[in-house]
C-alpha positions as CSV (number, residue, x, y, z in Angstrom):
1,X,32.3,-6.2,-14.0
2,X,29.0,-4.6,-13.1
3,X,26.0,-6.3,-11.4
4,X,24.1,-6.3,-14.9
5,X,27.0,-8.0,-17.0
6,X,27.6,-10.4,-14.3
7,X,24.1,-11.9,-14.4
8,X,24.4,-11.7,-18.2
9,X,24.4,-15.6,-18.8
10,X,22.7,-16.8,-15.7
11,X,19.7,-18.8,-16.6
12,X,16.1,-18.9,-14.9
13,X,15.8,-21.6,-12.5
14,X,12.7,-22.9,-14.6
15,X,15.0,-23.4,-17.4
16,X,14.1,-20.0,-19.3
17,X,17.4,-18.0,-19.6
18,X,16.8,-14.6,-18.3
19,X,19.5,-12.9,-20.5
20,X,21.2,-13.7,-24.0
21,X,22.1,-12.2,-27.3
22,X,19.4,-11.0,-29.7
23,X,18.2,-13.6,-32.2
24,X,20.6,-13.8,-35.1
25,X,20.2,-15.6,-38.2
26,X,22.4,-16.1,-41.5
27,X,20.3,-17.4,-44.2
28,X,23.2,-17.1,-46.5
29,X,25.1,-19.9,-44.6
30,X,21.7,-22.2,-43.8
31,X,21.6,-21.0,-40.1
32,X,18.2,-21.3,-38.4
33,X,17.4,-17.9,-36.5
34,X,17.2,-18.8,-32.7
35,X,14.6,-17.5,-30.3
36,X,15.2,-14.4,-28.5
37,X,15.6,-15.9,-24.7
38,X,14.7,-12.2,-23.4
39,X,11.5,-12.3,-25.3
40,X,10.7,-15.9,-24.0
41,X,11.5,-15.2,-20.5
42,X,9.2,-12.0,-20.5
43,X,6.3,-13.5,-22.6
44,X,5.6,-16.0,-19.5
45,X,5.5,-12.8,-17.2
46,X,2.9,-10.7,-18.9
47,X,-0.1,-8.9,-17.3
48,X,-3.2,-8.1,-19.5
49,X,-2.9,-4.7,-20.5
50,X,-5.6,-2.0,-21.0
51,X,-7.8,-3.7,-18.2
52,X,-8.0,-0.7,-16.0
53,X,-9.4,2.8,-16.9
54,X,-9.6,6.3,-14.6
55,X,-12.9,4.9,-12.6
56,X,-11.8,1.5,-11.4
57,X,-8.2,2.8,-10.6
58,X,-9.8,5.9,-8.6
59,X,-12.0,3.2,-7.0
60,X,-8.7,1.0,-6.1
61,X,-7.1,3.8,-4.6
62,X,-9.9,4.4,-2.1
63,X,-10.5,0.4,-1.4
64,X,-6.8,0.3,-0.3
65,X,-7.8,2.6,2.6
66,X,-11.4,2.8,3.1
67,X,-11.7,0.2,6.2
68,X,-9.2,2.8,8.0
69,X,-12.2,5.2,8.0
70,X,-14.1,2.3,10.0
71,X,-11.7,1.3,12.2
72,X,-8.2,1.7,13.8
73,X,-7.9,5.6,13.7
74,X,-9.4,6.0,16.7
75,X,-6.8,4.3,18.7
76,X,-5.0,7.5,18.2
77,X,-7.2,9.3,20.7
78,X,-5.6,7.3,23.4
79,X,-2.3,8.8,22.3
80,X,-3.0,12.2,21.5
81,X,-6.5,13.1,22.4
82,X,-8.8,14.9,19.8
83,X,-6.2,17.6,19.3
84,X,-3.0,15.6,18.9
85,X,-4.8,13.1,16.6
86,X,-6.3,15.9,14.4
87,X,-2.9,17.6,14.1
88,X,-1.3,14.1,13.2
89,X,-4.1,13.4,10.6
90,X,-3.5,16.8,9.0
91,X,0.4,16.4,8.9
92,X,0.1,12.8,7.7
93,X,-2.6,13.9,5.1
94,X,-0.2,16.5,4.0
95,X,2.6,13.9,3.6
96,X,0.5,11.5,1.4
97,X,-0.9,14.5,-0.6
98,X,2.6,15.5,-1.4
99,X,3.8,12.0,-2.0
100,X,0.9,11.4,-4.3
101,X,1.6,14.3,-6.7
102,X,5.2,13.1,-6.5
103,X,4.3,9.4,-7.3
104,X,2.0,10.6,-10.1
105,X,4.7,12.3,-12.0
106,X,7.5,9.0,-11.7
107,X,4.4,6.7,-12.3
108,X,4.1,8.8,-15.8
109,X,7.7,8.3,-16.2
110,X,8.0,4.9,-15.7
111,X,4.6,3.0,-16.0
112,X,5.2,-0.5,-14.9
113,X,4.3,-2.8,-12.0
114,X,7.4,-2.2,-10.1
115,X,5.6,1.0,-8.5
116,X,7.7,2.4,-6.1
117,X,10.6,-0.1,-6.5
118,X,11.1,1.0,-10.0
119,X,11.3,4.5,-9.1
120,X,13.8,3.9,-6.7
121,X,15.8,1.6,-9.1
122,X,16.5,4.4,-11.3
123,X,17.2,7.1,-8.6
124,X,18.8,4.8,-5.9
125,X,20.3,2.1,-7.8
126,X,19.7,-1.8,-7.1
127,X,20.4,-1.1,-3.5
128,X,17.7,1.5,-3.1
129,X,15.3,-0.6,-5.5
130,X,15.5,-3.3,-3.1
131,X,14.9,-1.4,-0.1
132,X,11.9,0.2,-1.4
133,X,10.5,-2.8,-3.0
134,X,10.9,-4.8,0.4
135,X,9.3,-2.5,2.7
136,X,6.4,-1.9,0.1
137,X,6.2,-5.8,0.2
138,X,6.2,-6.2,4.1
139,X,3.5,-3.4,4.1
140,X,1.1,-5.4,1.7
141,X,1.6,-8.9,3.0
142,X,1.1,-8.1,6.7
143,X,-1.6,-5.4,5.9
144,X,-4.0,-8.2,4.2
145,X,-3.4,-10.6,7.4
146,X,-4.2,-8.1,9.8
147,X,-7.4,-6.9,8.0
148,X,-8.7,-10.6,7.7
149,X,-8.4,-10.6,11.7
150,X,-10.8,-7.9,11.8
151,X,-13.2,-9.3,9.2
152,X,-13.3,-12.1,11.5
153,X,-14.1,-10.1,14.4
154,X,-17.0,-8.3,12.5
155,X,-18.3,-11.8,11.3
156,X,-18.5,-12.8,14.8
157,X,-20.0,-9.5,16.4
158,X,-22.6,-9.6,13.4
159,X,-23.7,-13.2,14.2
160,X,-23.1,-14.3,10.4
161,X,-24.1,-17.8,10.1
162,X,-23.2,-18.4,13.5
163,X,-19.4,-18.2,12.7
164,X,-16.6,-17.4,15.4
165,X,-13.6,-15.3,14.6
166,X,-10.9,-18.0,13.9
167,X,-8.9,-19.6,11.1
168,X,-11.9,-21.2,9.1
169,X,-13.2,-17.4,8.6
170,X,-9.6,-16.1,7.6
171,X,-9.3,-19.2,5.1
172,X,-12.6,-18.8,3.4
173,X,-11.5,-14.9,3.2
174,X,-8.4,-15.8,1.5
175,X,-9.5,-18.3,-0.6
176,X,-12.2,-16.5,-2.3
177,X,-10.7,-13.3,-3.1
178,X,-7.9,-14.8,-4.3
179,X,-9.9,-16.9,-6.5
180,X,-11.6,-13.7,-7.8
181,X,-7.9,-12.1,-8.6
182,X,-7.0,-15.5,-10.5
183,X,-10.0,-15.0,-12.4
184,X,-8.7,-11.6,-13.9
185,X,-7.7,-8.2,-13.1
186,X,-10.5,-6.5,-14.8
187,X,-13.2,-8.6,-12.8
188,X,-11.2,-7.9,-9.7
189,X,-11.1,-4.0,-9.9
190,X,-14.7,-4.3,-10.9
191,X,-15.7,-6.2,-7.8
192,X,-13.3,-4.1,-5.7
193,X,-15.0,-0.9,-7.2
194,X,-18.7,-2.1,-6.4
195,X,-17.7,-3.2,-2.6
196,X,-16.0,0.0,-2.1
197,X,-19.0,2.3,-3.4
198,X,-21.1,0.2,-0.6
199,X,-18.5,1.3,1.9
200,X,-18.1,5.0,0.9
201,X,-22.4,5.2,0.8
202,X,-22.6,4.0,4.2
203,X,-19.8,6.3,5.6
204,X,-21.8,9.2,4.3
205,X,-24.9,7.8,5.6
206,X,-23.1,7.4,9.1
207,X,-21.6,11.0,8.8
208,X,-25.3,12.4,8.2
209,X,-26.5,10.5,11.3
210,X,-23.9,11.3,13.6
211,X,-23.7,15.1,12.9
212,X,-27.5,14.9,14.1
213,X,-26.3,14.3,17.5
214,X,-22.8,16.5,17.6
215,X,-21.9,17.8,20.8
216,X,-18.7,19.9,21.0
217,X,-18.2,19.0,24.7
218,X,-17.5,15.2,23.3
219,X,-14.1,16.6,21.7
220,X,-12.7,17.2,24.9
221,X,-13.5,14.5,27.5
222,X,-10.7,12.6,27.7
223,X,-8.7,14.0,31.3
224,X,-5.6,15.9,30.6
225,X,-2.3,14.2,31.9
226,X,-1.2,17.0,33.9
227,X,2.5,15.3,34.2
228,X,2.7,15.9,30.0
229,X,4.2,18.7,29.1
230,X,1.6,21.3,27.0
231,X,-1.2,19.1,28.4
232,X,-4.7,20.7,28.2
233,X,-8.1,19.6,27.3
234,X,-7.3,19.5,23.4
235,X,-3.9,18.0,24.0
236,X,-4.7,15.6,27.2
237,X,-1.3,13.9,26.4
238,X,0.6,17.0,25.8
239,X,2.8,18.0,22.8
240,X,4.6,14.6,22.0
241,X,1.1,13.0,21.9
242,X,0.7,14.4,18.5
243,X,4.0,12.8,17.2
244,X,2.6,9.5,18.8
245,X,-0.6,9.6,17.0
246,X,1.3,9.9,13.6
247,X,0.7,6.3,12.6
248,X,-2.9,6.6,13.7
249,X,-3.4,9.5,11.5
250,X,-1.9,7.4,8.7
251,X,-4.7,4.9,8.8
252,X,-7.0,7.5,7.1
253,X,-4.8,7.0,3.8
254,X,-2.6,3.9,4.2
255,X,-2.1,2.2,0.9
256,X,-3.5,4.8,-1.2
257,X,0.4,4.7,-2.5
258,X,-0.4,1.5,-4.3
259,X,-2.4,2.6,-7.4
260,X,0.9,2.7,-9.5
261,X,1.3,-1.1,-8.9
262,X,-1.6,-1.3,-11.5
263,X,0.5,0.6,-14.4
264,X,1.0,-2.3,-17.0
265,X,-2.8,-3.2,-16.6
266,X,-4.2,0.6,-17.0
267,X,-5.1,2.1,-20.3
268,X,-2.9,5.2,-21.3
269,X,-0.9,5.0,-17.9
270,X,0.6,8.4,-18.4
271,X,-2.4,10.5,-18.4
272,X,-4.6,8.1,-16.2
273,X,-2.6,7.4,-13.3
274,X,-2.0,11.0,-12.1
275,X,-5.4,11.6,-12.5
276,X,-6.6,8.5,-10.7
277,X,-4.4,9.2,-7.7
278,X,-5.4,12.6,-7.2
279,X,-8.9,11.8,-7.3
280,X,-8.5,8.7,-4.7
281,X,-6.7,11.4,-2.7
282,X,-9.3,14.2,-2.9
283,X,-12.2,11.6,-1.8
284,X,-9.8,10.3,1.0
285,X,-9.2,13.6,2.7
286,X,-13.0,14.6,2.6
287,X,-13.7,11.1,4.0
288,X,-11.0,11.5,6.9
289,X,-12.6,15.2,7.7
290,X,-15.9,14.2,7.9
291,X,-15.7,10.6,9.8
292,X,-13.1,11.8,12.3
293,X,-15.6,15.0,13.3
294,X,-18.7,13.4,13.2
295,X,-17.7,10.4,15.3
296,X,-15.7,12.1,18.2
297,X,-18.7,14.8,18.3
298,X,-21.4,12.2,18.4
299,X,-20.1,10.2,21.4
300,X,-17.1,11.5,22.6
301,X,-13.6,10.8,22.3
302,X,-13.5,8.7,25.5
303,X,-15.8,6.4,24.4
304,X,-14.3,5.5,21.2
305,X,-11.0,5.5,21.7
306,X,-10.4,1.9,22.6
307,X,-13.2,0.3,20.6
308,X,-12.6,-2.2,17.5
309,X,-15.9,-0.3,15.9
310,X,-16.0,3.3,16.6
311,X,-18.6,4.3,14.3
312,X,-21.1,1.9,15.8
313,X,-20.5,3.0,18.9
314,X,-20.7,6.5,18.0
315,X,-24.2,5.6,17.0
316,X,-25.3,3.9,20.1
317,X,-25.0,6.4,23.1
318,X,-27.2,4.2,25.3
319,X,-25.6,1.0,24.0
320,X,-28.6,0.0,22.2
321,X,-28.5,-0.9,18.6
322,X,-30.3,1.3,16.1
323,X,-31.5,0.6,12.3
324,X,-28.6,2.8,11.3
325,X,-25.9,1.3,13.5
326,X,-26.7,-2.0,12.0
327,X,-26.4,-0.9,8.8
328,X,-23.0,1.0,9.7
329,X,-21.8,-2.3,10.9
330,X,-22.5,-4.2,7.9
331,X,-21.0,-1.4,5.8
332,X,-17.9,-1.9,8.2
333,X,-17.6,-5.4,7.0
334,X,-17.8,-4.3,3.5
335,X,-14.8,-1.8,4.0
336,X,-12.6,-4.2,5.4
337,X,-13.4,-6.7,2.5
338,X,-12.7,-3.8,0.0
339,X,-9.2,-2.9,1.7
340,X,-8.4,-6.5,2.1
341,X,-9.1,-7.4,-1.6
342,X,-7.3,-4.3,-3.2
343,X,-4.2,-4.9,-0.6
344,X,-4.0,-8.5,-2.0
345,X,-3.8,-7.1,-5.6
346,X,-1.1,-4.6,-4.2
347,X,1.0,-7.2,-2.7
348,X,1.0,-9.8,-5.9
349,X,2.0,-6.8,-8.3
350,X,4.9,-6.0,-6.0
351,X,6.1,-9.5,-5.9
352,X,5.7,-9.8,-9.4
353,X,7.9,-7.2,-10.4
354,X,10.6,-7.8,-8.1
355,X,10.5,-11.3,-9.0
356,X,10.6,-10.6,-12.8
357,X,13.5,-8.3,-12.2
358,X,15.6,-11.2,-10.3
359,X,15.5,-9.4,-7.1
360,X,13.1,-12.5,-5.7
361,X,13.0,-16.2,-7.1
362,X,12.3,-15.7,-10.7
363,X,9.4,-18.5,-10.6
364,X,7.2,-16.3,-8.6
365,X,6.6,-13.8,-11.4
366,X,5.2,-16.4,-14.0
367,X,1.8,-15.4,-15.2
368,X,-1.2,-17.9,-16.2
369,X,-3.2,-18.1,-19.3
370,X,-5.5,-15.0,-17.9
371,X,-2.4,-12.9,-17.2
372,X,-2.3,-13.0,-13.6
373,X,0.5,-13.7,-11.7
374,X,-0.9,-17.0,-9.8
375,X,2.2,-17.7,-7.3
376,X,2.5,-13.8,-6.5
377,X,-1.1,-14.2,-5.3
378,X,-1.2,-17.5,-3.6
379,X,2.4,-17.4,-1.8
380,X,1.3,-13.9,0.1
381,X,-1.9,-15.4,0.6
382,X,-0.8,-18.3,2.3
383,X,1.9,-16.4,4.5
384,X,-0.9,-14.1,5.3
385,X,-3.2,-16.9,6.6
386,X,-0.4,-18.6,8.4
387,X,0.5,-15.0,10.2
388,X,-3.6,-14.4,10.9
389,X,-4.4,-17.9,12.1
390,X,-1.2,-18.3,14.1
391,X,-1.2,-15.0,16.0
392,X,-4.7,-13.6,15.3
393,X,-3.0,-10.3,16.7
394,X,-4.3,-8.0,13.8
395,X,-3.0,-5.0,15.7
396,X,0.7,-5.9,15.9
397,X,0.8,-7.0,12.0
398,X,-0.8,-3.7,11.0
399,X,1.8,-1.6,13.0
400,X,4.6,-3.7,11.4
401,X,2.8,-2.9,7.9
402,X,3.0,0.6,8.9
403,X,6.9,0.6,9.7
404,X,7.2,-0.6,6.2
405,X,5.2,1.6,4.7
406,X,6.9,4.6,6.3
407,X,10.5,3.3,5.1
408,X,8.9,3.3,1.4
409,X,7.5,6.4,1.6
410,X,11.0,8.1,2.6
411,X,12.4,6.2,-0.2
412,X,9.9,7.1,-3.0
413,X,10.1,10.8,-2.1
414,X,13.9,10.7,-2.3
415,X,13.7,9.2,-5.7
416,X,11.6,11.8,-6.7
417,X,14.1,14.6,-5.4
418,X,17.4,12.6,-6.7
419,X,15.6,12.3,-10.4
420,X,14.6,16.3,-10.5
421,X,18.4,17.0,-9.4
422,X,20.1,14.5,-11.3
423,X,17.9,14.3,-14.6
424,X,16.3,17.4,-15.1
425,X,15.9,16.8,-18.8
426,X,13.8,13.7,-18.3
427,X,10.9,13.6,-20.1
428,X,7.9,14.1,-17.7
429,X,4.4,13.6,-19.2
430,X,2.9,14.8,-15.8
431,X,5.0,17.3,-13.5
432,X,4.6,17.5,-9.8
433,X,3.1,20.8,-8.4
434,X,5.7,22.6,-6.5
435,X,8.6,20.2,-7.8
436,X,11.3,19.1,-5.2
437,X,9.5,21.2,-2.2
438,X,6.6,19.0,-2.6
439,X,8.6,15.5,-2.4
440,X,10.9,17.2,0.3
441,X,7.7,17.7,2.6
442,X,6.9,14.4,2.4
443,X,10.5,12.9,2.9
444,X,10.6,14.6,6.1
445,X,7.0,13.8,7.4
446,X,7.7,10.1,6.4
447,X,10.8,10.0,8.2
448,X,8.9,11.4,11.5
449,X,6.4,8.9,10.9
450,X,8.9,6.3,10.9
451,X,10.2,7.4,14.3
452,X,6.7,7.6,15.5
453,X,6.2,4.0,15.2
454,X,8.8,3.2,17.8
455,X,6.7,5.3,20.5
456,X,3.3,3.4,19.5
457,X,4.7,-0.2,19.5
458,X,8.7,-0.9,19.9
459,X,8.1,-4.8,19.5
460,X,6.2,-4.3,16.1
461,X,9.1,-2.1,14.9
462,X,11.9,-4.5,15.9
463,X,9.8,-7.5,14.0
464,X,9.7,-5.4,10.9
465,X,13.4,-4.8,11.1
466,X,14.5,-8.5,11.6
467,X,12.3,-9.1,8.6
468,X,13.8,-6.4,6.8
469,X,17.5,-7.6,7.9
470,X,16.9,-11.1,6.6
471,X,15.9,-9.8,3.2
472,X,18.4,-7.7,2.6
473,X,21.1,-10.7,3.7
474,X,19.4,-12.6,0.7
475,X,19.8,-9.9,-1.6
476,X,23.5,-9.2,-0.7
477,X,24.7,-12.9,-0.8
478,X,22.5,-14.1,-3.7
479,X,20.1,-12.3,-5.7
480,X,21.9,-9.0,-6.4
481,X,24.4,-10.8,-8.5
482,X,21.6,-12.5,-10.8
483,X,19.2,-9.5,-11.6
484,X,17.4,-9.6,-15.1
485,X,18.4,-6.9,-17.5
486,X,15.4,-7.5,-19.8
487,X,13.0,-6.4,-17.1
488,X,11.5,-2.9,-17.6
489,X,12.6,-1.6,-14.5
490,X,16.1,-2.5,-15.1
491,X,16.0,-1.5,-18.8
492,X,15.1,1.9,-17.5
493,X,18.2,2.0,-15.1
494,X,20.3,0.7,-17.7
495,X,19.3,3.2,-20.4
496,X,20.1,6.0,-17.8
497,X,23.3,4.6,-17.1
498,X,24.2,4.6,-20.7
499,X,23.0,8.4,-21.2
500,X,25.2,9.2,-18.1
501,X,28.4,7.4,-19.8
502,X,27.7,9.2,-23.4
503,X,27.8,12.6,-21.3
504,X,30.8,11.7,-19.6
């Protein structure tokens, strides 16, 4: 008996059947037609369609990432120096570019809220779908918890309202921005676009100011470790430093893969999603180059390698605040808010899709009258707040998020390869340039980045593995026997199985 048939009669916990026969009626015998339980189940789990166009989705892709330009990436200088981080950022930029092209094809084939989980479900089966979806969920639950800690630090350093970083600031952030999401997706994405625009504009202002004080000598001012193989002024920690800097090179792009999670709320997703993803990636690549070069050249790599606000430090060579540094400092807060806000959106949609299909408890996918997954917003928000308030360790939480991200990247890239090989005739409104070669490059680099997380923070990697193991135990022992065949991602996979059976 297959998993789909095993779950055919399972009622949803809240009393609504997840499966059942289609509505039948026999008026000749006077029987009353029964409602379709599948339709009733999905009706309580629908998103507001057509709320997002190309501009809002492009802004969403940039919003996921823009805080990484303001802080975090510079810690890679302490791992690889300017040369090592530069090579790492180029390779990670290549990985994200290749992966985005692959995801653009997959999202045009299956434009649902499941995103990467849905792609992997079709290509790799239920286990592959759950492995991918769980990895994405780890990323999008942990990253906002980390970023809210950084927001607290910025609020304290700026002296805003006399507040100190701590749980009251975290609570206000989660309550305020989850409230905007509960209001509606259109309103949320427009808010995100405004804040992101401010952050990007300030980045460009920073670049102009920093380049006016650019010194090439600052690029090689970290003393080489002569015990490291291949050490030089450009690679002060040797060749291995390049690999260790991979996770920090990712910070220029981490999160952009979340754009397909808005698929069910997008106008004409088969056309809009590929364009928005390509546009977002182009903007992020440009910002990464400008930010990296101008910040290290203005103040020197040694001065900014271990600070929380590298762009502000780059504008204060004498330690004295300037008008420009204050502007960039406030804009850094805007960038953190943009990423925090958008990652909450991504986490809620991934949780919604996994719950709707039965991989996680089904009640978590219920939507409000405004068509927002309210429990999918509130539960991750509560977990994120608890983690931030309990630990305050934003760096470790971000490293855990990066670990989950690299697993999902490898599995999503593999899904593209498998579907191209196994289903070459599948209708593809958009096709990845370079085909399987492109996704293969992303797959190999994602595996390399996964191993690099152990070089940077073994403890964070082991914590992520423990969370992963607990989730897999839940799936193996419980939820894999209770999948919802009517969910879009499951129907898509079932169609593939039926077509395969007909061919046989």
